[in-house]
Backbone as JSON, one array per atom type, in Angstrom:
{
  "sequence": "XXXXXXXXXXXXXXXXXXXXXXXXXXXXXXXXXXXXXXXXXXXXXXXXXXXXXXXXXXXXXXXXXXXXXXXXXXXXXXXXXXXXXXXXXXXXXXXXXXXXXXXXXXXXXXXXXXXXXXXXXXXXXXXXXXXXXXXXXXXXXXXXXXXXXXXXXXXXXXXXXXXXXXXXXXXXXXXXXXXXXXXXXXXXXXXXXXXXXXXXXXXXXXXXXXXXXXXXXXXXXXXXXXXXXXX",
  "N": [[118.68, -1.99, 37.63], [117.93, -5.04, 39.25], [119.3, -8.16, 38.14], [118.02, -11.27, 36.94], [117.96, -14.82, 36.72], [116.26, -16.12, 34.05], [115.02, -18.67, 33.95], [114.62, -19.31, 36.58], [112.36, -17.93, 37.22], [110.18, -19.15, 36.12], [107.14, -21.01, 36.3], [106.78, -23.19, 34.79], [108.92, -24.92, 32.44], [110.54, -23.0, 29.8], [110.69, -24.26, 27.32], [108.8, -26.79, 25.62], [105.45, -26.74, 25.92], [105.05, -24.13, 25.12], [104.66, -23.1, 22.53], [102.07, -23.83, 21.94], [100.48, -22.4, 23.63], [100.92, -19.67, 23.58], [100.64, -16.84, 21.52], [102.23, -16.23, 18.34], [102.93, -13.45, 17.71], [102.91, -12.37, 20.36], [104.89, -13.92, 21.67], [107.13, -13.39, 20.07], [107.38, -10.65, 20.53], [107.96, -10.61, 23.3], [110.33, -12.1, 23.29], [111.94, -10.33, 21.91], [112.74, -8.47, 23.82], [114.7, -9.79, 25.27], [116.6, -10.06, 23.25], [117.2, -7.36, 22.81], [118.52, -6.61, 25.21], [120.69, -8.38, 25.09], [122.07, -7.31, 22.97], [122.91, -4.87, 23.76], [121.01, -2.84, 23.74], [118.41, -0.59, 24.87], [115.86, -2.05, 26.83], [112.91, -3.01, 25.12], [113.41, -1.73, 22.76], [113.15, -3.08, 20.24], [110.39, -3.59, 20.12], [109.38, -0.99, 20.15], [110.54, -0.1, 17.77], [109.17, -1.73, 16.02], [106.56, -0.72, 16.26], [106.96, 1.83, 15.16], [107.93, 1.13, 12.57], [105.84, -0.43, 11.42], [103.83, 1.45, 11.14], [105.04, 3.21, 9.35], [105.35, 1.46, 7.19], [102.67, 0.91, 6.54], [101.83, 3.45, 5.8], [103.37, 3.65, 3.56], [102.07, 1.85, 1.99], [102.38, -0.95, 1.89], [101.8, -4.38, 1.01], [99.52, -6.89, 2.42], [100.89, -9.32, 2.75], [103.54, -8.4, 2.67], [103.47, -6.84, 4.96], [103.31, -8.8, 6.92], [105.87, -10.05, 6.74], [107.44, -7.81, 7.25], [106.68, -7.17, 9.88], [107.77, -9.25, 11.5], [110.43, -9.04, 10.79], [111.05, -6.56, 11.96], [110.61, -7.05, 14.73], [112.42, -9.11, 15.21], [114.94, -8.24, 14.65], [117.46, -8.49, 15.8], [117.83, -11.16, 15.93], [119.61, -14.06, 15.24], [118.95, -15.62, 12.61], [118.41, -18.98, 11.82], [118.82, -21.43, 9.12], [115.78, -22.37, 7.67], [114.44, -21.67, 9.95], [113.01, -19.3, 9.94], [110.72, -17.57, 7.7], [111.94, -17.0, 4.36], [111.86, -14.33, 3.45], [111.8, -12.89, 5.82], [114.24, -13.63, 6.97], [115.98, -12.48, 5.06], [115.24, -9.81, 5.37], [116.16, -9.27, 7.98], [118.89, -9.8, 7.63], [119.88, -7.75, 6.02], [119.61, -5.3, 7.25], [121.64, -3.56, 7.93], [122.38, -2.32, 5.58], [122.83, 0.63, 3.55], [121.06, 3.3, 1.95], [122.64, 4.71, 0.1], [124.58, 2.91, -0.61], [126.71, 2.48, 1.11], [126.62, 0.75, 3.22], [126.49, -2.38, 5.13], [125.87, -5.95, 4.8], [126.62, -6.22, 2.12], [126.98, -3.95, 0.58], [124.71, -3.06, -0.78], [122.5, -1.06, -2.78], [120.03, 1.51, -2.8], [116.9, 0.58, -4.16], [117.61, -2.06, -4.34], [118.01, -3.02, -1.84], [116.24, -4.97, 0.48], [112.84, -4.09, 1.12], [111.77, -4.38, 3.72], [114.11, -4.31, 5.25], [114.98, -1.7, 4.79], [112.92, -0.21, 5.96], [113.18, -1.13, 8.59], [115.73, -0.18, 9.36], [115.33, 2.6, 9.31], [113.41, 2.77, 11.32], [114.81, 1.89, 13.56], [116.77, 3.9, 13.78], [115.09, 6.07, 14.31], [113.9, 5.28, 16.78], [116.12, 4.93, 18.52], [117.19, 7.53, 18.56], [115.0, 9.0, 19.46], [114.64, 7.86, 22.02], [116.92, 8.77, 23.26], [116.94, 11.56, 22.94], [114.45, 12.68, 22.38], [111.32, 13.58, 20.66], [111.52, 15.64, 18.64], [114.26, 15.57, 17.99], [114.44, 12.99, 16.98], [112.88, 13.13, 14.63], [114.36, 15.04, 13.23], [116.82, 13.69, 12.93], [116.15, 11.46, 11.35], [115.38, 12.79, 9.0], [117.82, 13.99, 8.4], [119.3, 11.79, 7.67], [118.22, 11.07, 5.28], [118.48, 9.87, 2.01], [121.14, 9.22, 2.31], [121.78, 7.18, 4.46], [119.09, 6.39, 4.56], [116.06, 5.54, 2.8], [114.64, 7.96, 0.79], [111.87, 8.13, 0.14], [110.68, 6.61, 2.16], [111.39, 8.17, 4.32], [109.78, 10.39, 3.85], [107.31, 9.16, 4.29], [107.58, 8.58, 7.01], [107.66, 11.18, 8.07], [105.01, 11.96, 7.67], [103.67, 10.14, 9.32], [104.8, 10.91, 11.75], [103.56, 13.27, 12.29], [101.33, 12.74, 13.69], [99.9, 12.88, 16.77], [98.89, 10.78, 18.35], [100.38, 8.59, 17.56], [102.91, 9.07, 18.75], [102.18, 9.21, 21.44], [101.34, 6.6, 22.03], [103.69, 5.24, 21.53], [105.26, 5.74, 23.73], [103.66, 4.84, 25.73], [102.03, 2.79, 28.32], [100.87, 0.5, 27.3], [102.11, -0.48, 25.07], [103.23, -2.96, 24.23], [100.95, -4.61, 23.9], [99.6, -3.12, 21.96], [101.37, -3.36, 19.81], [101.31, -6.13, 19.39], [98.74, -6.29, 18.4], [99.06, -5.16, 15.93], [99.99, -7.13, 14.29], [99.63, -8.72, 11.18], [96.58, -10.34, 10.39], [95.47, -13.78, 9.94], [97.5, -14.94, 8.44], [99.06, -16.95, 9.32], [101.11, -19.8, 9.01], [102.82, -22.86, 8.08], [105.49, -22.07, 8.15], [105.44, -20.08, 10.08], [104.89, -21.63, 12.31], [107.28, -23.02, 12.57], [108.91, -20.84, 13.16], [107.85, -19.99, 15.61], [108.43, -22.22, 17.22], [111.21, -22.12, 17.02], [111.82, -19.67, 18.26], [110.93, -20.21, 20.87], [112.74, -22.22, 21.58], [115.15, -20.78, 21.46], [114.72, -18.92, 23.5], [114.97, -20.59, 25.69], [117.69, -21.28, 25.49], [118.89, -18.77, 25.83], [118.07, -18.22, 28.42], [119.58, -20.03, 29.84], [122.18, -19.06, 29.65], [122.38, -16.3, 30.06], [121.79, -13.64, 32.23], [118.77, -11.86, 32.58], [117.28, -8.64, 32.82], [114.82, -6.96, 34.95], [112.96, -5.75, 33.22], [112.89, -7.46, 31.02], [111.93, -9.8, 32.2], [109.4, -8.91, 32.95], [108.26, -8.49, 30.42], [108.16, -11.1, 29.41], [106.4, -12.19, 31.24], [104.08, -10.7, 30.66], [103.48, -11.75, 28.2], [102.69, -14.2, 28.94], [104.5, -16.23, 29.21], [106.4, -16.48, 31.28], [106.14, -17.36, 34.77], [103.85, -15.8, 37.1]],
  "CA": [[117.67, -2.97, 38.05], [118.55, -6.32, 39.52], [119.18, -9.17, 37.09], [117.55, -12.56, 37.4], [117.96, -15.91, 35.77], [114.88, -16.27, 33.58], [114.43, -19.97, 34.24], [114.2, -19.33, 37.98], [111.09, -17.24, 37.36], [109.11, -19.88, 35.46], [106.44, -22.11, 36.95], [107.03, -24.3, 33.87], [110.05, -24.6, 31.58], [110.24, -22.26, 28.57], [110.46, -25.21, 26.25], [107.67, -27.68, 25.87], [104.17, -26.4, 25.33], [104.92, -22.69, 24.92], [104.15, -22.79, 21.2], [100.65, -24.1, 21.86], [99.73, -21.58, 24.57], [101.25, -18.27, 23.39], [100.61, -16.49, 20.1], [103.53, -15.88, 17.77], [103.26, -12.04, 17.97], [103.21, -12.16, 21.78], [106.17, -14.52, 22.0], [108.18, -12.63, 19.37], [107.57, -9.39, 21.24], [108.66, -10.88, 24.56], [111.68, -12.52, 22.93], [112.73, -9.18, 21.47], [113.33, -7.81, 24.99], [115.95, -10.5, 25.56], [117.55, -9.7, 22.2], [117.63, -5.98, 23.06], [119.52, -6.6, 26.28], [121.88, -9.08, 24.62], [122.78, -6.5, 21.98], [123.25, -3.58, 24.33], [119.95, -1.85, 23.52], [117.46, -0.42, 25.97], [114.74, -2.98, 26.7], [111.76, -2.47, 24.4], [113.82, -1.09, 21.51], [112.59, -3.77, 19.08], [108.94, -3.38, 20.11], [109.16, 0.4, 19.71], [110.88, -0.04, 16.35], [108.07, -2.37, 15.3], [105.47, 0.25, 16.22], [107.33, 2.85, 14.17], [108.06, 0.57, 11.23], [104.56, -0.85, 10.87], [103.11, 2.65, 10.71], [105.7, 3.67, 8.13], [105.01, 0.52, 6.13], [101.28, 1.12, 6.13], [101.81, 4.72, 5.06], [103.99, 3.34, 2.26], [101.14, 1.04, 1.22], [102.86, -2.31, 1.68], [100.74, -5.38, 0.95], [99.33, -7.69, 3.64], [102.0, -10.28, 2.84], [104.74, -7.64, 3.03], [103.34, -6.44, 6.37], [103.65, -9.98, 7.73], [107.33, -10.19, 6.76], [107.98, -6.62, 7.9], [106.41, -7.25, 11.31], [108.73, -10.12, 12.17], [111.76, -8.45, 10.6], [111.22, -5.5, 12.96], [110.72, -7.6, 16.09], [113.52, -10.07, 15.33], [116.08, -7.64, 13.95], [118.71, -8.95, 16.42], [117.78, -12.62, 15.98], [120.47, -14.69, 14.25], [118.04, -16.61, 12.06], [119.0, -20.17, 11.22], [118.11, -21.94, 7.93], [114.52, -23.04, 7.92], [113.82, -21.21, 11.19], [112.08, -18.21, 9.63], [110.49, -17.4, 6.27], [113.1, -16.44, 3.67], [111.77, -12.88, 3.38], [112.17, -12.36, 7.14], [115.69, -13.81, 7.11], [116.62, -11.46, 4.24], [115.0, -8.52, 6.0], [117.08, -9.14, 9.11], [120.29, -9.86, 7.19], [120.31, -6.56, 5.29], [119.26, -4.06, 7.96], [122.8, -2.67, 7.95], [122.63, -1.68, 4.28], [122.45, 2.04, 3.46], [120.48, 3.68, 0.66], [123.67, 5.18, -0.82], [125.51, 1.83, -0.92], [127.87, 2.46, 2.01], [126.35, -0.11, 4.37], [126.95, -3.77, 5.2], [127.12, -6.66, 4.49], [126.9, -6.37, 0.69], [127.0, -2.64, -0.09], [123.56, -2.9, -1.65], [122.14, 0.35, -2.96], [118.69, 1.87, -3.23], [115.82, -0.41, -4.15], [118.14, -3.42, -4.23], [117.9, -3.4, -0.43], [114.86, -5.38, 0.78], [112.02, -3.03, 1.7], [111.68, -4.56, 5.17], [115.38, -3.86, 5.83], [115.01, -0.24, 4.73], [112.01, 0.3, 6.99], [113.72, -1.47, 9.9], [116.83, 0.73, 9.68], [114.73, 3.89, 9.65], [112.72, 2.63, 12.6], [115.82, 1.83, 14.62], [117.34, 5.24, 13.92], [114.09, 6.9, 14.96], [113.72, 4.92, 18.19], [117.33, 5.21, 19.3], [117.32, 8.97, 18.75], [113.89, 9.43, 20.31], [114.9, 7.44, 23.39], [118.03, 9.55, 23.81], [116.83, 13.02, 22.87], [113.09, 13.16, 22.21], [110.62, 13.52, 19.37], [112.08, 16.55, 17.65], [115.56, 15.07, 17.57], [114.22, 11.8, 16.15], [112.44, 13.57, 13.31], [115.49, 15.7, 12.58], [117.83, 12.71, 12.58], [115.65, 10.69, 10.21], [115.47, 13.67, 7.83], [119.25, 14.17, 8.1], [119.82, 10.56, 7.06], [117.53, 10.82, 4.02], [119.32, 9.86, 0.82], [122.43, 8.56, 2.56], [121.42, 5.9, 5.08], [117.68, 6.04, 4.51], [115.25, 5.7, 1.6], [113.91, 9.24, 0.91], [110.42, 7.92, 0.12], [110.29, 6.17, 3.49], [111.52, 9.34, 5.2], [108.55, 11.17, 3.66], [106.26, 8.43, 5.0], [107.79, 8.79, 8.45], [107.27, 12.55, 8.41], [103.55, 11.99, 7.77], [103.32, 9.4, 10.53], [105.28, 11.65, 12.91], [102.69, 14.41, 12.53], [100.18, 12.24, 14.45], [100.21, 12.84, 18.2], [98.55, 9.46, 18.88], [101.53, 7.73, 17.28], [103.94, 9.28, 19.76], [101.64, 8.9, 22.76], [101.35, 5.15, 22.21], [105.09, 4.79, 21.52], [105.8, 5.85, 25.09], [102.6, 4.47, 26.65], [102.21, 1.54, 29.06], [100.23, -0.63, 26.62], [102.71, -0.62, 23.74], [103.36, -4.37, 23.85], [99.66, -5.07, 23.4], [99.34, -2.41, 20.7], [102.21, -3.95, 18.76], [100.76, -7.45, 19.08], [97.54, -6.09, 17.59], [99.47, -4.76, 14.59], [100.34, -8.3, 13.51], [98.63, -9.0, 10.16], [95.83, -11.55, 10.72], [95.14, -14.84, 8.97], [98.63, -15.28, 7.58], [99.86, -17.97, 9.98], [101.31, -20.99, 8.21], [103.8, -23.79, 8.63], [106.73, -21.36, 8.44], [105.26, -19.42, 11.37], [105.01, -22.65, 13.35], [108.72, -23.24, 12.77], [109.45, -19.65, 13.81], [107.41, -20.04, 17.01], [109.23, -23.23, 17.91], [112.59, -21.64, 17.08], [111.91, -18.64, 19.29], [110.81, -20.87, 22.17], [114.01, -22.9, 21.86], [116.17, -19.78, 21.73], [114.48, -18.39, 24.83], [115.56, -21.53, 26.64], [119.16, -21.16, 25.44], [119.25, -17.49, 26.43], [117.86, -18.32, 29.86], [120.66, -20.82, 30.42], [123.51, -18.45, 29.59], [122.41, -14.86, 30.2], [120.8, -13.06, 33.14], [117.97, -10.8, 31.99], [116.83, -7.74, 33.88], [113.41, -6.98, 35.28], [112.14, -5.4, 32.06], [112.72, -8.67, 30.22], [111.04, -10.69, 32.95], [108.04, -8.36, 32.85], [107.76, -8.73, 29.06], [107.83, -12.52, 29.32], [105.18, -12.4, 32.02], [102.94, -10.14, 29.93], [103.17, -12.66, 27.11], [102.21, -15.45, 29.49], [105.55, -17.23, 29.11], [106.97, -16.68, 32.62], [105.17, -17.38, 35.87], [103.56, -14.51, 37.71]],
  "C": [[118.33, -4.33, 38.22], [118.31, -7.3, 38.39], [118.78, -10.49, 37.71], [117.79, -13.59, 36.31], [116.53, -16.19, 35.35], [114.28, -17.58, 34.05], [113.97, -20.06, 35.7], [112.81, -18.73, 38.18], [109.92, -18.03, 36.8], [108.46, -20.9, 36.39], [106.57, -23.38, 36.12], [108.23, -23.94, 33.04], [109.61, -23.78, 30.37], [109.9, -23.23, 27.46], [109.28, -26.09, 26.58], [106.45, -27.21, 25.15], [103.97, -24.9, 25.1], [104.23, -22.38, 23.6], [102.65, -22.99, 21.09], [99.83, -23.16, 22.73], [99.95, -20.09, 24.38], [101.23, -17.97, 21.9], [101.99, -16.08, 19.63], [103.85, -14.39, 17.98], [103.63, -11.77, 19.42], [104.58, -12.7, 22.14], [107.32, -13.77, 21.33], [108.44, -11.31, 20.08], [108.32, -9.57, 22.54], [110.11, -11.26, 24.3], [112.56, -11.33, 22.55], [113.36, -8.43, 22.63], [114.66, -8.47, 25.35], [117.02, -10.15, 24.52], [118.05, -8.27, 22.39], [118.75, -5.94, 24.08], [120.81, -7.25, 25.81], [122.7, -8.3, 23.63], [123.02, -5.07, 22.46], [122.24, -2.47, 24.07], [119.09, -1.71, 24.77], [116.3, -1.39, 25.77], [113.54, -2.3, 26.05], [112.12, -1.81, 23.08], [113.16, -1.75, 20.3], [111.08, -3.59, 18.98], [108.63, -1.96, 19.65], [109.47, 0.55, 18.22], [109.77, -0.67, 15.5], [106.88, -1.43, 15.19], [105.75, 1.32, 15.16], [107.27, 2.27, 12.76], [106.75, 0.13, 10.61], [103.73, 0.35, 10.42], [103.72, 3.23, 9.44], [105.33, 2.77, 6.96], [103.59, 0.7, 5.63], [101.12, 2.42, 5.37], [102.39, 4.53, 3.66], [103.08, 2.49, 1.39], [101.6, -0.37, 0.96], [101.68, -3.29, 1.75], [100.62, -6.13, 2.27], [100.46, -8.68, 3.81], [103.29, -9.58, 3.24], [104.68, -7.18, 4.49], [103.7, -7.59, 7.3], [105.16, -10.11, 7.86], [107.98, -9.01, 7.47], [107.83, -6.72, 9.41], [107.47, -8.07, 12.03], [110.17, -9.7, 11.92], [112.03, -7.41, 11.67], [111.41, -6.05, 14.36], [111.97, -8.45, 16.28], [114.8, -9.56, 14.67], [117.43, -8.09, 14.52], [118.8, -10.46, 16.54], [118.68, -13.18, 14.89], [119.75, -15.88, 13.66], [118.8, -17.78, 11.45], [118.2, -20.64, 10.02], [116.86, -22.69, 8.33], [113.81, -22.58, 9.17], [112.77, -20.14, 10.92], [111.82, -18.19, 8.13], [111.67, -16.67, 5.62], [113.06, -14.92, 3.64], [112.13, -12.23, 4.71], [113.68, -12.48, 7.35], [116.45, -12.77, 6.3], [116.44, -10.08, 4.86], [115.95, -8.25, 7.15], [118.52, -9.02, 8.64], [120.78, -8.54, 6.62], [119.92, -5.25, 5.96], [120.42, -3.07, 7.96], [123.14, -2.02, 6.62], [122.12, -0.24, 4.28], [121.98, 2.38, 2.05], [121.54, 4.08, -0.36], [124.74, 4.13, -1.11], [126.69, 1.71, 0.01], [127.71, 1.5, 3.18], [126.93, -1.5, 4.23], [125.72, -4.69, 5.22], [127.51, -6.65, 3.01], [126.99, -5.09, -0.09], [125.89, -2.54, -1.13], [123.15, -1.44, -1.68], [120.67, 0.47, -3.33], [117.69, 0.74, -3.1], [116.3, -1.84, -4.17], [118.1, -3.93, -2.79], [116.46, -3.83, -0.17], [114.09, -4.27, 1.49], [111.94, -3.15, 3.22], [112.95, -4.08, 5.86], [115.45, -2.34, 5.86], [114.1, 0.37, 5.79], [112.57, 0.04, 8.38], [114.85, -0.52, 10.3], [116.27, 2.09, 10.07], [114.1, 3.83, 11.04], [113.71, 2.59, 13.76], [116.47, 3.19, 14.85], [116.36, 6.14, 14.69], [113.96, 6.57, 16.45], [114.95, 5.27, 19.02], [117.48, 6.7, 19.57], [116.21, 9.5, 19.66], [114.14, 9.07, 21.78], [115.97, 8.29, 24.06], [117.72, 11.04, 23.92], [115.44, 13.55, 22.56], [112.6, 13.2, 20.78], [111.26, 14.4, 18.3], [113.41, 16.08, 17.1], [115.4, 13.85, 16.67], [113.8, 12.18, 14.75], [113.59, 14.2, 12.55], [116.54, 14.7, 12.11], [117.4, 11.87, 11.38], [115.76, 11.53, 8.94], [116.93, 13.85, 7.42], [119.83, 12.97, 7.37], [119.17, 10.25, 5.71], [118.49, 10.91, 2.84], [120.7, 9.31, 1.04], [122.18, 7.2, 3.2], [120.03, 5.44, 4.67], [117.04, 6.36, 3.17], [114.44, 6.99, 1.71], [112.4, 9.09, 0.89], [109.91, 7.47, 1.5], [110.41, 7.3, 4.5], [110.28, 10.21, 5.08], [107.37, 10.49, 4.36], [106.37, 8.64, 6.5], [107.36, 10.18, 8.87], [105.75, 12.67, 8.54], [103.08, 11.28, 9.04], [103.65, 10.22, 11.77], [104.44, 12.87, 13.22], [101.48, 14.04, 13.4], [100.56, 12.11, 15.93], [99.92, 11.5, 18.83], [99.72, 8.49, 18.69], [102.59, 7.86, 18.36], [103.44, 8.94, 21.16], [101.68, 7.41, 23.03], [102.79, 4.6, 22.26], [105.68, 4.8, 22.92], [104.77, 5.42, 26.15], [102.8, 3.1, 27.26], [101.66, 0.32, 28.34], [100.87, -0.93, 25.27], [102.85, -2.08, 23.31], [102.06, -4.9, 23.25], [99.31, -4.4, 22.08], [100.12, -3.02, 19.55], [101.71, -5.34, 18.39], [99.53, -7.34, 18.2], [97.86, -5.66, 16.17], [99.83, -5.95, 13.71], [99.27, -8.58, 12.47], [97.91, -10.31, 10.45], [95.79, -12.54, 9.58], [96.27, -15.14, 8.0], [99.5, -16.36, 8.2], [99.94, -19.21, 9.1], [102.39, -21.85, 8.82], [105.1, -23.08, 8.96], [106.63, -20.64, 9.78], [105.35, -20.4, 12.52], [106.47, -22.96, 13.63], [109.33, -22.06, 13.51], [109.09, -19.64, 15.29], [108.23, -21.04, 17.8], [110.68, -22.78, 18.05], [112.8, -20.58, 18.14], [111.84, -19.26, 20.68], [112.11, -21.56, 22.55], [115.11, -21.9, 22.19], [115.97, -19.11, 23.08], [115.1, -19.29, 25.89], [117.07, -21.41, 26.67], [119.62, -19.86, 26.09], [119.14, -17.57, 27.95], [118.98, -19.08, 30.55], [121.99, -20.07, 30.51], [123.55, -16.98, 29.96], [121.37, -14.38, 31.21], [120.08, -11.9, 32.46], [117.39, -9.92, 33.1], [115.31, -7.76, 34.03], [112.5, -6.61, 34.14], [111.87, -6.62, 31.19], [111.77, -9.64, 30.9], [109.6, -10.21, 32.83], [107.44, -8.62, 31.48], [107.36, -10.18, 28.88], [106.57, -12.84, 30.11], [103.95, -11.88, 31.29], [102.51, -11.05, 28.8], [102.66, -14.0, 27.61], [103.23, -16.58, 29.44], [106.12, -17.53, 30.48], [105.86, -16.67, 33.65], [104.99, -16.02, 36.49], [104.11, -14.43, 39.13]]
}
């Protein structure tokens, strides 16, 4: 698909009043498409991972506050969070996604429950999406089970198996309205000053990405759906 300079597609600059006109879940979801491309992932990987991870987290019984931190950890897994840019729990969730349940991961060789819960769910979700995108539902389930106890938290694997038994879950994962479905999964009534900083930080990073990196049509479409880019 042809690549375009994002800024050429805007009727208004990315920076400025974006934070006042676009919700944080919508902007984070659109931003994740740019992060996917920049990290060599198929566009939509982070949104799909968020769909998977939020269902696993709810099956696990995470609290409303934990769901808030989990949601943004999943969407911003490739975001290099700066100090004060995101809530500390989100920054930790992103920082430790590479840790493995058996202690063989990076960056700190954390083991088991010492790994932040959001990081554990995010890793499982990424494994599931990458395998599903490459080889389908059965392969994704098999790969997650194969990684149980080494890379992945066995309790979370059991949660995923329950979620994976639901046909609606898979239908929406590959459906045309996934962006909107994921935005609706954002926990309500938890917005605070830290979220305002995160929204502003994402808007600023979108501007920097637009200046240095051409994004393909999938990214442009995601930004348009969020109301960030001109139609």
